C-alpha positions as CSV (number, residue, x, y, z in Angstrom):
1,X,0.0,0.0,0.0
2,X,1.4,3.4,-0.9
3,X,2.4,6.0,1.7
4,X,-0.1,8.5,0.2
5,X,-2.9,6.0,0.7
6,X,-2.0,5.2,4.1
7,X,-1.8,8.9,5.1
8,X,-5.3,9.4,3.5
9,X,-6.8,6.8,5.6
10,X,-5.2,8.4,8.8
11,X,-6.7,11.7,7.8
12,X,-10.2,10.2,7.3
13,X,-10.0,8.4,10.6
14,X,-8.8,11.6,12.5
15,X,-11.6,13.7,10.9
16,X,-14.2,11.1,11.7
17,X,-13.1,10.9,15.4
18,X,-13.0,14.8,15.7
19,X,-16.5,15.1,14.1
20,X,-17.9,12.5,16.4
21,X,-16.4,14.1,19.6
22,X,-17.9,17.5,18.6
23,X,-21.4,16.2,18.0
24,X,-23.7,18.2,20.4
25,X,-26.3,15.5,20.7
26,X,-26.6,11.7,20.5
27,X,-27.2,10.1,17.1
28,X,-30.5,8.6,18.2
29,X,-31.9,11.9,19.6
30,X,-33.6,12.8,16.3
31,X,-36.8,10.9,15.5
32,X,-36.5,8.5,12.6
33,X,-38.3,8.9,9.4
34,X,-39.9,5.5,9.9
35,X,-41.3,6.4,13.4
36,X,-42.7,9.7,12.2
37,X,-44.2,8.1,9.1
38,X,-46.2,5.6,11.2
39,X,-48.0,8.6,12.7
40,X,-48.4,10.4,9.5
41,X,-45.6,12.9,10.2
42,X,-42.4,14.0,8.8
43,X,-39.5,16.2,9.8
44,X,-39.8,19.6,8.2
45,X,-36.4,20.9,9.5
46,X,-33.8,20.4,12.3
47,X,-31.4,22.9,13.8
48,X,-29.0,23.2,16.8
49,X,-29.1,26.4,18.8
50,X,-25.5,27.5,19.5
51,X,-24.6,26.7,23.2
52,X,-21.4,27.0,25.1
53,X,-20.3,25.3,28.4
54,X,-23.2,25.0,30.9
55,X,-25.6,27.1,28.7
56,X,-29.0,25.7,28.3
57,X,-32.0,26.4,26.0
58,X,-34.7,28.1,28.2
59,X,-37.6,29.1,25.9
60,X,-38.9,28.5,22.4
61,X,-41.7,30.4,20.9
62,X,-43.0,31.7,17.5
63,X,-44.8,34.7,16.0
64,X,-45.7,35.5,12.5
65,X,-43.2,33.5,10.4
66,X,-40.5,33.7,12.9
67,X,-39.2,31.1,15.4
68,X,-37.4,32.2,18.5
69,X,-34.9,30.5,20.8
70,X,-33.6,32.0,24.1
71,X,-30.9,30.6,26.5
72,X,-30.2,31.1,30.2
73,X,-27.1,32.9,29.1
74,X,-29.2,35.8,27.6
75,X,-28.5,34.7,24.0
76,X,-31.5,35.2,21.7
77,X,-31.9,33.7,18.2
78,X,-34.4,34.2,15.4
79,X,-35.0,31.5,12.7
80,X,-37.3,31.2,9.8
81,X,-40.3,29.1,11.1
82,X,-40.7,27.3,7.9
83,X,-37.2,26.3,7.0
84,X,-35.4,26.5,10.3
85,X,-32.8,28.8,8.8
86,X,-30.9,30.9,11.3
87,X,-31.5,34.7,10.6
88,X,-29.6,36.3,13.4
89,X,-28.6,36.1,17.0
90,X,-27.8,38.7,19.8
91,X,-26.9,38.7,23.4
92,X,-29.0,40.6,25.8
93,X,-26.3,41.1,28.4
94,X,-27.9,39.7,31.7
95,X,-28.2,36.0,32.4
96,X,-31.6,34.9,33.8
97,X,-33.8,31.8,33.9
98,X,-37.0,33.9,33.9
99,X,-37.9,34.1,30.2
100,X,-41.2,34.4,28.2
101,X,-42.3,34.1,24.6
102,X,-41.4,36.9,22.2
103,X,-43.5,38.8,19.8
104,X,-43.0,40.5,16.5
105,X,-44.6,43.0,14.1
106,X,-43.5,44.1,10.6
107,X,-40.3,45.9,11.8
108,X,-39.4,44.9,15.4
109,X,-39.1,41.8,17.7
110,X,-40.0,42.3,21.3
111,X,-38.9,40.2,24.3
112,X,-38.1,40.4,28.0
113,X,-35.0,39.4,29.8
114,X,-35.0,39.9,33.5
115,X,-36.7,43.3,34.2
116,X,-36.0,44.7,30.9
117,X,-38.1,44.9,27.6
118,X,-36.1,44.8,24.4
119,X,-37.0,46.1,21.0
120,X,-34.8,44.5,18.3
121,X,-34.7,45.2,14.5
122,X,-36.6,42.3,12.9
123,X,-34.1,42.1,10.0
124,X,-30.8,42.2,11.8
125,X,-31.5,41.7,15.5
126,X,-29.9,45.0,16.3
127,X,-31.0,46.6,19.4
128,X,-33.4,49.6,18.8
129,X,-34.2,50.4,22.4
130,X,-34.6,48.8,25.8
131,X,-36.8,49.8,28.7
132,X,-36.4,49.1,32.4
133,X,-39.7,47.6,33.7
134,X,-38.6,48.0,37.3
135,X,-40.1,44.7,38.2
136,X,-40.0,41.2,36.6
137,X,-42.5,40.6,33.8
138,X,-44.8,37.6,34.3
139,X,-46.5,37.5,30.9
140,X,-45.5,37.0,27.2
141,X,-45.0,40.2,25.2
142,X,-47.8,41.4,22.9
143,X,-47.4,43.9,20.1
144,X,-49.0,45.4,16.9
145,X,-47.7,48.0,14.6
146,X,-48.5,50.8,17.1
147,X,-48.1,49.4,20.7
148,X,-46.2,46.8,22.7
149,X,-47.5,45.8,26.1
150,X,-46.4,43.3,28.8
151,X,-47.9,42.2,32.2
152,X,-45.7,42.5,35.3
153,X,-45.3,40.6,38.6
154,X,-46.8,43.6,40.4
155,X,-50.2,43.3,38.6
156,X,-49.4,46.2,36.3
157,X,-50.0,46.1,32.5
158,X,-47.4,48.4,31.0
159,X,-47.8,49.8,27.4
160,X,-45.3,51.6,25.1
161,X,-46.0,53.7,21.9
162,X,-43.8,52.6,19.0
163,X,-44.4,55.8,17.0
164,X,-42.2,58.9,17.1
165,X,-44.0,62.1,18.6
166,X,-43.1,65.8,18.3
167,X,-42.7,68.2,21.4
168,X,-46.5,68.6,21.5
169,X,-47.1,64.9,21.8
170,X,-48.5,64.5,18.3
171,X,-47.4,61.5,16.1
172,X,-44.9,62.4,13.5
173,X,-45.7,61.2,10.0
174,X,-43.9,61.3,6.7
175,X,-45.1,62.9,3.4
176,X,-46.5,59.5,2.5
177,X,-48.6,59.5,5.8
178,X,-46.3,56.8,7.3
179,X,-45.4,56.9,10.9
180,X,-41.8,57.2,12.0
181,X,-40.4,54.5,14.3
182,X,-39.5,55.6,17.8
183,X,-35.8,55.0,18.7
184,X,-36.6,55.1,22.4
185,X,-39.2,53.7,24.8
186,X,-42.2,55.8,25.1
187,X,-44.4,54.8,28.0
188,X,-48.0,55.6,27.5
189,X,-50.2,54.0,30.2
190,X,-50.2,51.6,33.1
191,X,-53.2,49.6,34.2
192,X,-53.2,48.0,37.7
193,X,-54.7,44.7,38.6
194,X,-54.6,42.5,41.7
195,X,-52.0,40.0,41.3
196,X,-49.3,39.1,38.8
197,X,-50.4,39.2,35.1
198,X,-49.6,35.9,33.6
199,X,-52.1,35.9,30.7
200,X,-50.8,37.3,27.5
201,X,-52.5,40.6,26.6
202,X,-54.4,41.1,23.3
203,X,-54.0,44.2,21.2
204,X,-57.1,44.8,19.1
205,X,-57.0,48.0,17.1
206,X,-58.2,50.8,19.4
207,X,-58.6,48.5,22.4
208,X,-56.3,46.3,24.6
209,X,-57.7,43.4,26.5
210,X,-56.0,41.6,29.3
211,X,-57.0,38.9,31.8
212,X,-55.8,39.0,35.4
213,X,-55.2,36.7,38.4
214,X,-57.9,38.7,40.1
215,X,-60.4,36.9,37.8
216,X,-61.3,39.9,35.8
217,X,-61.1,40.6,32.1
218,X,-60.1,44.3,31.4
219,X,-60.8,46.1,28.2
220,X,-59.3,49.7,27.7
221,X,-59.1,52.2,24.9
222,X,-55.5,52.8,23.9
223,X,-55.6,56.2,22.4
224,X,-57.5,57.9,25.2
225,X,-56.1,55.7,28.1
226,X,-59.6,55.0,29.2
227,X,-60.9,51.8,30.9
228,X,-63.9,50.7,28.8
229,X,-65.2,47.9,31.1
230,X,-64.4,45.0,33.4
231,X,-65.9,41.5,33.3
232,X,-65.4,39.2,36.2
233,X,-65.2,35.4,36.0
234,X,-65.4,33.2,39.0
235,X,-61.7,32.4,39.1
236,X,-58.2,33.4,38.2
237,X,-57.4,34.1,34.5
238,X,-54.0,32.4,34.4
239,X,-53.5,31.3,30.8
240,X,-53.5,33.4,27.6
241,X,-56.8,34.2,26.0
242,X,-57.6,33.8,22.4
243,X,-60.0,35.4,19.9
244,X,-62.3,34.7,17.0
245,X,-63.3,37.1,14.2
246,X,-63.2,40.8,14.9
247,X,-65.1,41.0,18.3
248,X,-65.0,37.6,20.1
249,X,-62.7,37.1,23.1
250,X,-62.3,33.5,24.4
251,X,-61.4,33.5,28.1
252,X,-60.1,30.5,30.0
253,X,-60.8,30.6,33.8
254,X,-59.9,28.6,36.8
255,X,-63.6,28.6,37.6
256,X,-64.0,25.7,35.2
257,X,-65.5,27.7,32.4
258,X,-64.5,29.1,29.1
259,X,-66.3,32.4,28.2
260,X,-67.1,34.0,24.9
261,X,-67.2,37.7,25.4
262,X,-67.9,40.6,23.0
263,X,-64.8,42.6,22.8
264,X,-66.7,45.9,22.3
265,X,-69.5,45.5,24.8
266,X,-68.5,43.0,27.4
267,X,-71.6,41.0,26.5
268,X,-71.4,37.3,27.3
269,X,-72.1,35.2,24.1
270,X,-71.9,31.9,25.9
271,X,-70.3,30.2,28.8
272,X,-69.0,26.6,28.4
273,X,-68.4,24.6,31.6
274,X,-65.4,22.2,31.2
275,X,-65.4,20.3,34.6
276,X,-62.1,21.5,35.8
277,X,-59.9,24.6,35.8
278,X,-58.7,25.8,32.5
279,X,-55.0,26.6,32.8
280,X,-54.1,26.6,29.0
281,X,-54.8,28.8,26.3
282,X,-57.6,27.7,24.1
283,X,-56.7,27.0,20.5
284,X,-59.0,28.3,17.8
285,X,-59.0,26.8,14.3
286,X,-61.8,27.6,11.9
287,X,-65.0,27.7,13.7
288,X,-63.9,25.4,16.6
289,X,-62.3,26.0,20.0
290,X,-60.2,23.3,21.5
291,X,-59.8,23.4,25.3
292,X,-57.8,21.1,27.7
293,X,-58.7,21.5,31.4
294,X,-56.6,20.7,34.4
295,X,-58.0,17.1,34.5
296,X,-56.8,16.4,30.9
297,X,-60.2,16.5,29.3
298,X,-59.9,17.8,25.7
299,X,-63.1,19.5,24.4
300,X,-64.1,20.7,21.0
301,X,-66.5,23.6,21.2
302,X,-68.5,25.3,18.5
303,X,-67.2,29.0,18.5
304,X,-70.6,30.4,17.5
305,X,-72.9,28.7,19.9
306,X,-70.7,27.3,22.6
307,X,-72.1,23.8,22.0
308,X,-69.7,21.0,22.9
309,X,-69.1,18.8,19.8
310,X,-67.1,16.2,21.6
311,X,-64.8,15.6,24.6
312,X,-62.2,12.9,25.4
313,X,-59.6,12.2,28.1
314,X,-56.0,12.9,27.3
315,X,-54.7,11.8,30.8
316,X,-53.0,15.2,31.3
317,X,-50.7,17.2,29.0
318,X,-51.1,20.3,26.8
319,X,-52.2,21.2,23.3
320,X,-49.4,21.5,20.6
321,X,-51.3,22.2,17.5
322,X,-54.4,21.5,15.3
323,X,-54.4,20.4,11.7
324,X,-57.4,20.1,9.4
325,X,-57.9,16.5,10.5
326,X,-56.0,15.9,13.8
327,X,-55.3,17.5,17.2
328,X,-51.8,17.1,18.7
329,X,-51.0,17.1,22.3
330,X,-48.1,16.1,24.6
331,X,-48.4,14.3,27.9
332,X,-46.6,15.0,31.1
333,X,-44.0,12.5,29.9
334,X,-43.5,14.5,26.7
335,X,-45.1,11.7,24.6
336,X,-47.3,12.6,21.7
337,X,-51.0,12.1,21.8
338,X,-53.1,12.3,18.6
339,X,-56.9,12.8,18.4
340,X,-59.2,12.9,15.4
341,X,-60.4,16.4,15.0
342,X,-63.9,15.5,13.6
343,X,-64.9,12.9,16.2
344,X,-62.5,13.2,19.3
345,X,-61.7,9.5,18.6
346,X,-58.1,8.7,19.8
347,X,-55.9,8.0,16.9
348,X,-52.8,7.3,18.7
349,X,-52.4,7.3,22.4
350,X,-49.0,8.0,24.2
351,X,-48.1,4.3,24.6
352,X,-48.8,3.7,21.0
353,X,-46.7,6.5,19.8
354,X,-43.8,5.7,22.0
355,X,-43.7,1.8,22.0
356,X,-45.6,0.8,18.8
357,X,-44.5,3.6,16.5
358,X,-41.1,4.0,18.1
359,X,-41.3,7.8,18.3
360,X,-39.3,8.9,21.4
361,X,-39.9,12.6,22.0
362,X,-39.1,12.5,25.8
363,X,-35.9,14.4,25.5
364,X,-37.8,17.2,23.9
365,X,-38.8,19.0,27.1
366,X,-39.6,22.4,25.4
367,X,-42.5,22.9,23.0
368,X,-44.6,25.6,21.3
369,X,-48.4,25.9,21.7
370,X,-49.0,26.9,18.1
371,X,-52.0,29.2,17.9
372,X,-51.1,30.3,14.3
373,X,-50.9,27.1,12.2
374,X,-50.6,23.3,12.1
375,X,-46.8,23.0,12.6
376,X,-45.3,21.3,15.6
377,X,-42.2,22.7,17.2
378,X,-40.2,20.8,19.8
379,X,-36.7,21.5,21.4
380,X,-34.3,20.1,24.1
381,X,-32.5,22.1,26.6
382,X,-29.3,20.9,25.0
383,X,-30.2,23.1,22.0
384,X,-31.8,20.6,19.4
385,X,-35.0,22.0,17.8
386,X,-37.1,20.2,15.3
387,X,-40.2,21.3,13.2
388,X,-42.7,18.6,12.3
389,X,-45.5,18.6,9.9
390,X,-48.1,16.2,8.5
391,X,-46.7,14.2,5.5
392,X,-47.1,16.2,2.3
393,X,-48.3,19.4,3.9
394,X,-45.8,21.7,2.3
395,X,-47.7,24.8,3.1
396,X,-48.9,25.5,6.7
397,X,-52.5,25.5,7.3
398,X,-53.4,28.7,9.1
399,X,-56.0,28.7,11.9
400,X,-57.3,32.0,10.7
401,X,-57.8,33.4,7.2
402,X,-55.2,36.3,6.9
403,X,-57.5,38.0,4.5
404,X,-60.2,38.6,7.2
405,X,-60.3,41.8,9.1
406,X,-58.2,41.7,12.4
407,X,-59.5,41.6,15.9
408,X,-60.8,45.0,16.9
409,X,-61.7,46.0,13.4
410,X,-64.4,48.6,13.2
411,X,-66.2,48.8,9.8
412,X,-66.7,52.2,8.2
413,X,-70.5,52.1,8.9
414,X,-69.6,51.6,12.6
415,X,-70.7,48.8,15.0
416,X,-74.3,47.6,15.1
417,X,-76.4,48.9,17.9
418,X,-78.0,45.6,18.9
419,X,-76.3,42.5,20.3
420,X,-77.9,38.9,20.0
421,X,-79.0,37.3,23.2
422,X,-76.4,35.1,25.0
423,X,-76.5,31.4,24.8
424,X,-75.8,28.8,27.5
425,X,-74.8,25.5,26.0
426,X,-77.2,22.8,26.6
427,X,-80.1,25.1,27.4
428,X,-82.9,26.9,25.4
429,X,-82.3,30.4,23.8
430,X,-82.9,32.9,26.6
431,X,-85.4,35.8,26.1
432,X,-83.9,38.8,24.2
433,X,-81.8,41.0,26.3
434,X,-81.3,38.6,29.1
435,X,-77.7,38.8,30.5
436,X,-76.1,35.5,31.4
437,X,-72.9,36.9,32.8
438,X,-71.9,35.8,36.3
439,X,-73.6,37.5,39.1
440,X,-70.2,39.0,40.1
441,X,-69.6,40.4,36.7
442,X,-68.2,43.9,37.1
443,X,-68.9,46.0,33.9
444,X,-68.3,49.7,34.4
445,X,-69.0,52.8,32.3
446,X,-66.3,54.5,30.4
447,X,-63.9,56.3,32.7
448,X,-62.8,59.8,31.3
449,X,-59.9,60.2,33.6
450,X,-56.4,59.9,32.2
451,X,-54.1,57.0,32.9
452,X,-51.4,57.3,35.6
453,X,-48.0,58.8,34.8
454,X,-45.0,56.6,34.5
455,X,-44.4,54.9,37.9
456,X,-47.5,56.4,39.4
457,X,-50.2,54.2,41.0
458,X,-53.6,54.3,39.2
459,X,-56.3,56.5,40.7
460,X,-58.7,54.8,43.0
461,X,-61.6,54.6,40.5
462,X,-59.4,52.9,37.9
463,X,-58.4,50.1,40.2
464,X,-60.5,46.8,40.3
465,X,-63.2,46.9,42.9
């Protein structure tokens, strides 16, 4: 054998050994194509979040068409949600284990780290501004093109205006009637509740809605800093709310109910009892609402009437995503649970996915509750992230038609003067005008006073009663 050939084999051996030593995860960590195929799934993409030393992946989330990953060393990465391609990464400077899902609009990405709110350029990850929140945030960030809001441990909902203003406080616009992006945080209002705000707020045009641990839904006007009304459920609103159409809020409550409430009026469209506390965000897809209660009962509800279409036991766990034909959940052991969307029939229980199909997702202890489309996103604390889809579904199926008007949209002719009578699932239609809101419902007239100044406690009449 020639000397050159021997040397070539040595180089190959050394390269192979080095590559194997540097592999950041075991070879069998990735689910096999065969195991996924048995469940009608395929891997869409896989990526490894860069980690060093003892660094661990703390949070994965998504918004719009972006996928986000944040570590306990304050490193934050943005990926394309459909391809897994890394777009950019940045360091936020302060290490913390207290992280929450990020949010994005067309120009900026918002996230919290420790007691700071960060606004990053969506294209590059460059820091645009940061704001000291004084106390730790307890909710995910919410934003639109005009505002960004976040709930705090003190019970405060803090809002910032994203538009540049002149010395008189008027919004500055270009000749093309485009607003100019602010390069500094502009606090606009604070709303005080009783207890930490853990439910993600909803920005809806001229309104902002937020649920609180004091059991109340608050709806306020953004431009005039005026509280429009409060609606009280019988228990804490811990999880994020969801919405349907332009004016329906879906509120999970620890009082064992899900409420459908009109955004503009506080009118209760229907109340659906679930049998146990609802500690997860309801997922809305098409005209259905999917709810998992604390006992693990998965229920499909008609969004218009509140009628239960079916319910089934999942033995605990949480929702991951909904496709046109299936509902995907994960158990407390991180096994996959698949339910037929039309009937509630169990397609594959956890034991079947793990033992029979051979799909081991137990190392994937991080996941995304996908309220936008049918994709499944899972991650490990060691930095491995995978995106899954149903076989052949090259384009994501959106839960909401993007061509429809957004939540909070007010048509040019204005809102109708009348409201349909509320409906209680399983009962007859009540007489017109009868209100089925809980007896302790607290709806209040519009308050004309201004919001408190930065750092100032709200006035007494603004505080929940």
